[in-house]
N, C-alpha and C positions, 0 to 999 in steps of 0.2 A: 505494497499500500505506500509506504513511504517513498521509492522510487518512481511511484508514478507520481506523486505529489513533486517531488523534489520535481520532473520531466515540467508540471504547472508552473511553478515555480520560478523554474531558467525561464520561461515564456512569458511570466509577467517581468518577471525583471528587465529581460533583451526589450521588449514593450514601451515597459516603464522609461526605460532610459531615453530612447526612442523619441515618443512624448515629451521628455524632461527639456530634449534638446530641441526640439520644435515648438513649444513653447517658450523655452528661452530666447528663441529667436525674436517670438511674435510678439514677446513682453518688449525684448529689445529696441525692438522695432516702432510699436506705440507711445512707447516712455510711460507704462503704466505704473498707476502706485504703487504695484508690487513687484514689478522689479527694481523701486528704491531698495526693498526690503532684505534684497539679496533672493538667494535660493531659497525657498518655500514649500515646492512642488512638494517636498518630501514630509513637511509634519501634517498629518494627520487632523489636525485642529483645522485649518483651515481647508479641508479636502474639496468643501462647496464651493469654494470661490476661486478655484485654480480652473486656471487656462483649457487644462485637461480633462477638464469634464469632470473632475474628483478623480480620478483615478493617479493613483501614484504606486513606487516598489514600494512603498512602507505601509500603503492601506490593504497591500496583496498580502505580505507579511504576515498582518495581524490577521488576516481573514483565514488564510494557511493554520496560523497557529490556535486561531480561535475553534477551527474547525477540528483540528487533533487535541485541542483539549477534550472537547464534548466526547469527543469519539473515549481519548482515554479514562475519562469518566466513569463513562457507560462497562468501560474491561474493569473498572478498578473498582463499582458499585457505588461511584462517590458522588456529589454532589460538585461544581466547579467550588464553593465555596469552603471545600476539604481541605484546600492548602494555604489555609491561614487568609483571611480578609484582604495583606498586601498584595496577595499574589493572584488571587481575583479583582483587587481593581488595578494593576497593573495588567494583566490581559485584555481587561473593559478598555482602558484606556489606548491602548493600542488597537484592539478593530476599532476604538472611538465609537463607542453604542456606550448608551447612559441604562445599568443596570436596572434600573425603574422604571424608564421609557421606553423600554425595548419595543422595537416593532415586529408586529412577525404577519403582515402582508406581503414582506420583500421586498419594499421601498427605501430600506436602511443601506443598499447601497451591493456589492459582489456578494457571492455567495455561489459555495460549490453547489451543482446538480447530481454529485450523483449519491444523494441520501436516501434510503428507500423506509418504508412506513415497516414499521415491526409490530406485527399483532399480536404477536406473542407473551409481550411484557406484560405481566399482568398486576394483581393488587399486593403480588409480595415487595415489590420497590418500596411500597408506600414508607414501610418501618426504615427505611436506607435515604429516604429524604428525597424521595423522586415527586413522590406527591401528585402521581397521574390516573384520571380515571380509568378503569379495567373497561369499559364499555367504548370509550372513544379510542382509535388507532391514533399512536403518537409518530413525533417524528425521531427519526433512531436511525440505527449505524446496525440494527442486526442482528447486533452481537449476543444478545439471552440467547439466542439458537445455535448458537456455532461456539461461544464459548463458554467452558463448565465458570458456574457459580462461583469461582476462587477469590474472587474482588480484591481485597486488598491482598494478597497473599501473591499476585500478577507483577506487583508493580517494580518487584528485583527482575523480573524477565521485560519489564518495561523497558528499565533506565538505559541499559545501549542502547536499542536502536531509536531511541529519543536523544541520545546524546550525538550519536552520528548522524544522526539529522539534522540535526540544527545548526551542526559541525561543515556539516556538505553547505547548507545554508549558507553560511557565512561566508565560507571560501568562495559563495559564488557572486555574494552584494560586494555592490563596488564599495572602497574605503570610505565613504560620508555615510555607509548603511549600518558601519560593521556593529554600533552598539546595539543594532535593534537585534541581533542573536541572542544577545546576554541574557536577554529579558524573556517573560512571555512564557510563552512551552516548555523549555527549561526550569525556569526559575518554577513552575505549578509545581513539575516532577520531585526537583530538590525538594521545594516544601513539604511536601506530599510525604517522600522518603521520611525525611527526616521529622517530623511532627506527628504521625498517624504510623505510616509503616513499622518503624524502628520500635516504637515504643507498643504498637501491637504484637509484635512476634517478641520481644521480651518479654511481655505478658504470657503470653501463647505457650512460649515455651518454655518458660518456666513454668506452667502447669504440666507440661507435658515430661519434665525432669522432676518435678515434685510425685508425681503419679509413678513415672518409674522406679522411683529410688525409694516410695512408702508402700508398695505392694508388698503383700505377703509372703508373692514368690520372687521378689527380684534378689534378696541374697539367700536363697533357696538353691544348693546345688541341685541341677539335674538328676534325678531318677534314673534315665535311659543313655545316662551316658556309656561310652564306648569300650570296654575293657581294656583298651590298647590306649594312653593319653598322645593326642597326635597336637600340632602345634599350629594350625590351621581352620580354622573356625566351621570352613564350606569341610572339613573329614574328621568332624563331631566335637572339637576342642570347645570342652564345657564351661565356655565364660557364662558368669551369671548373667541371669537378664535381666536384672537392672541395670549394669553397665555397661552393657554392648547395647541396652536400647541410649540411654547417654551419648556411646560412641556415633549412634548413627546419627542422633541429633547436632552432634558435635561435628560430623564432616559434614551434615545438611548445612546449617547457620553461615560455617565459614567456606561452604561452596560457594556463598554468593558474594565472598571478595571477590571474584573474578570478574562477577558481574556490576557491581556496585565500587568498584576498589575505593572512592574518597570516603566512604564508610568503612574500611577497612578497622578503625580504630573502634569502631561503635562493637559490631560485628564480634569482634576479638575476644572485648571486655564482656558483650553479654556471654560468651565460650564460657571463657574465665568464671564467669561468676556460678555459671553450672558446674562447670568441673571443682568448684571450691567447694559447691554445698552437697554433690554427688562424693567429695572426699570426707568430708563432716561422717555423712550417712555412712560408710565404708568403715569410719574409724570407732565410728558408734557399734556397727555390728562385732567389729574386731574387739571392742570393750565387754561387750555384751557376753561374748566366750573367752576372756579371760580373766576377767575383773575376778580379782580376790584371790588367784590362783599361783602361787608359788613359784612357777614357770613367771610367768608377768611380773611378781613383784622381782625376781631376779636381774630381770631383762632391765628393769628402769635403774640398778646399781651402776652406776660408770666402771664397776674395777671387772663386773661381769660383759660389761660390753665392749668392753676395751679387750677384752682377753678375747672372746669373742671373731672381734675382728683381726685380731695377731693370729688365728688358728688358723692351720694354709686350708682347712675345710672350707675356708668364707671366700675363696677363691671361686668353687663353686657358683657361688650366686651373681659373679659377674657375669660368668657366660654360660647361657641355659644349655649349651649343648657340648658344654665340657668334660674332661675326665682329670678328674686329679690326678696325678704321678703318685707311683707304689709307694717308692722312694719319701719317704719322709724325713727333712733334715731334723737334724738333733732339735734348735731353736721348735721343732713346731713340737717335738714330745715334750718338751718341757714347757708349754702352753699347755698342751693335753692335761699334764699332770697337774700344773696347778687350778686350772679349771674343775677338773676331777675332784681336787682335796678341797676346793670352793665349796662342789656341791655336795661333798660327804660332811661336810662340817653344818648340814644343814638337817642331819639323823638327830632324832626319827622320820621319815616321814609319813607323812599322815594322807590317809587318801584321800579323805576330801579335800585336803591341800591341792591335787592333781586335777586336771581335767578327764573324766572318769567318760561322758558322754562323748562317746564315737562321732556324731552328728557336729557336734562344735570343732573334732579335730577336723574333720571332713570339709566343714565349713571354711574354716584356714583355711586349708590346702586350696578349696578351689577359692578362695577370695584374693591371697597370696599370684594367682595364676592369671587372676581377672584383673588384678591390677596394674601387672606386667604387661598382660594387654593393652590395657587402655592407653597406659604410660608407653607402648611404643606405638600406638594410633596417634598419642597427640607430636610424636615428636615427627612421624612421617609429614602430618598438617602443618607443625612448625615451618618445618624444611622446604613446603613445598610453596610458601608463600613470595609473590615477586613484587619489589617496592612498583610503588605505582609511577614514580620517575621512568620507568624502563617502559611503560605500557604506550600504545601509539599516540595515546588519546593526549599526552603533553606533549608530540611534534608540532602538534596545533598552537598560534596564539589564542585562536577564540577558545574563552572561558577555561584561560590555561590559571586564570586564582585557583578555582575549583578544585584543581588535582598539586595539589603543593604537599598534601601529607605523606610520610614516608610511613611504611610498615619496617623500618629496620628493628625494633623493639620489640618487633612481634615474637620472633622463634625465640627470645631471653624468657619471654612473659609463660612461657608455654612450654621451655625447656624447664622453666623453673615449677611448674605442676608437675610436670613426665616426673623430675625429681620426690617431690613429694609423695607421687602415688609409689614411684619404687620403693622409696623409704617404708613404705605403708607397709609392700607385700615382704620386704627382706624383714621387717619384726614378726609377720603370719611362720614362716619357715625357720627363723630363731627360738618362737616360742616354743616350735612343734621338736625341735630340735632338744633344748630344755625337755621340755614334755618329755620327751621318749628318753631322756638320761635319768629323769627322777625317778619314772615309771622302775628303770633298771634298777636305780637302789632301792625303793620301794620294797623290791621283791628279793634284792641281793642279801636284804640288811638282816635276813633270817638267819644268814650263815654265821650270826657274832650269837645267837640262841641259843645254837645248837652243839652237842658235844658229838664229835664225829670220831666215836670211838665205836664201830661197826663189829657185830659177831659174825658178818656174813658177807660174800660180794653180793651187792644188788645190779639188778640190769638194768636199772629205768634211771636218769638224773631224778633230782629230788622235785615235791612238788612245784615250790615256786618256781623251780629252772623251769619246770613243765607250761607254768600259767605263763610264765615271762613271753615264751618262747611261742607261745599258743597265740596272745596276745601280738605282738612284732606282726608274725605273720598274718593275723587278721585286718589287722592297720595296714599295713602295707600292701594290702589284695583290694582295702577299701579306697587308701586312697590315690591307687595309682591309674583312673582316669581322669584325676586330677590336677594331676601337677608332675613336672616334666622328670625323666627320672636323674637328672644332675642335681636336682633339687630332693628326690628321695633319696639321692646317697645321702644328702647333706642332712635329712631329718634321721634317718634312723643310722649313720655311719660314724654317731659319738657313742652310740652305744657300747663299744666294743671297747673303748678305752676305759670307761669309767666301770665300767663290768668288771674288767681285769683289775681295775687299781680298788678298786671295792674289796676283790678276793684276798688282792694280796692286805692289805688294810687287815682283814676281818682276824688272819692267823693269829695277830696279837690280843686279840678278844677273846677268841676261843678256850674252851674251860679243858678239852683234850683232844687228841686226836692221833688215830691208831694209822697203821697202814693201808688198812682199807676204808679209811676215810679218806687219805687220798686220793684214792684207786675213785672213791665215787667225786671228791671233786676235781678231779680230772676227767669224769666223763661228765660231770653238770658244763663244764668248760667247751668240752667237745659237742653237746647241744647247742649251747646257744652260739655256737662257728658253725653248722649245719644253719641255724636258724637264720645267721645275720646271712649266710653262701648264697641262701634261696632269693633273695634279693635281686631281682636281675637288675640292675642300676649300682649293687654295694661293689664295694672293693674287697674283694672277697682276701686278696693278699693280704692286705692292712688289717683285715680283719683277724688271719692266720697268724700272723706278726706279735699281736698285741695279747691273744689270748693262747700264743707259744709261750710267754712270758708268763703265765700265771700255770701252767703244769710244769715247767721247768721251774719256778719256783716253791712248788706247793712235793718236787718231786726229791730235791734236794735234803728233804726231811729222812727218808731214807736211805743215806748216804751217813758210811761211819765217816768221824770228824776226821781222820787225818783226808779223806777223800774229799772232802766239804772245803776245808784247808787249799785242798787242791786244786778244785775247782773256781774258787776266788781270787788265787795267783791269777787263774788262764783268764777268767772271765771277770774282771776288775771292773767293768763300766756295764755292767747286762742290770746291776741292780746295786740301788744307793747302800751307803753306810746303816740306813736307820731298818732297811728294807734286810 
């Protein structure tokens, strides 16, 4: 439609210039009073006194803009006054029409002839300011029969065609008329976007986000999750429904930046507000699962957090698909022992201080992965932004003042939000790791209450080991669909180190132990090793290395005194002096 109007406008401009040249010559020849005032042929206020019979380039352009504005009003389901009074007055001034005394008999001047009668628009438009009698056919462009009733939400799609249309008009106009392209239709669209469209979408999408994150199903892990974790949503990655909906909303709103680059700052601010509200809701869900639990209390301690950051296993949190090296440096072993010592100081561990509800553990795993997904998505959105200064719109001088904003700060604000999401995702898996370590200590502390003086060689491990290994297998199976393998390795990988340290320290608290008791403890460590090795993502060599140390330690009890001294001389660094 705009292409056809451009051809019409081009013809009017050509005719107008020819008429102005002719009228200027005629006026000079008869020395009329108008000639003394200079060139007034383009002033719409004096159109009926012009020698051209009222025709002028300015008046033609005002008709074009007025008709296009009426079409936009129908598309946007708005009244001409919807873009503030100033825009309506400006349009009326350009059209040289009195809004109160507007004529309808066609005598007010030029008008396009392609207007059609639309009988399909009925009384439902009355509530939108149209005040039409449904029984009488009204003038219009017939948009209701071909354009869905999306109304105000079509404004984003309208902006760029209008801008390019007015830009081309500005390029066609002679220099003395260039100011005419800065007002009227483009001012109407800009005012409509700023005063009506942006506030409306903020309210609407704020409600959408609120509904998405407050729904009972928003933070409920998917029941029909695939048995094997996938990194792609298309392949079944079980992102929480609330965060998936927010991600779709953020992409939709930020997608309008390409259509309306001058409003990039406002749109990004909206998304930032939505994402901050979502982060608050995610933290609330996280707190519901961990509040008053020992793992959360420990994680809030600076010494524990510092040790967990120094732990070599922390590297798996930086790369979801990376695997840890089997060779653990000495500094890493020292950090593990120091952290496990700190956890063992919490003994005795009480069951009510642990997260014994498996559904909460699954929620933490799913929440961590979903937060990572949204953080990745936000970072990609930030990287996709292009500064408006690089857009071709700025290559033209016309309306350049409307396109001076820059989005150079957008990636930083979105990256900051992505970091907040990742930090909370890390807290979720760190709580899971601490929870499994505390659960291990809760079961292993039974060793200090027993006398390992056995009368016969038992075939099964102790009951508390059976209970622990069963729980490890069940929780690993339940978490498997919701968390990446490297994160599962992190969650369950801390069990072997704390179990080994707890077993060695338990010897000092035992009342008595004999040869068969040593064999029973070795059997316990083998059962635990097998349970951990069954986890696909676990580093089985590291597990074996730690639990072999337990078996070696207890087997030293069966050595004669001289052999023990010889072993210590040969393996001076395998155990500490206290051990």
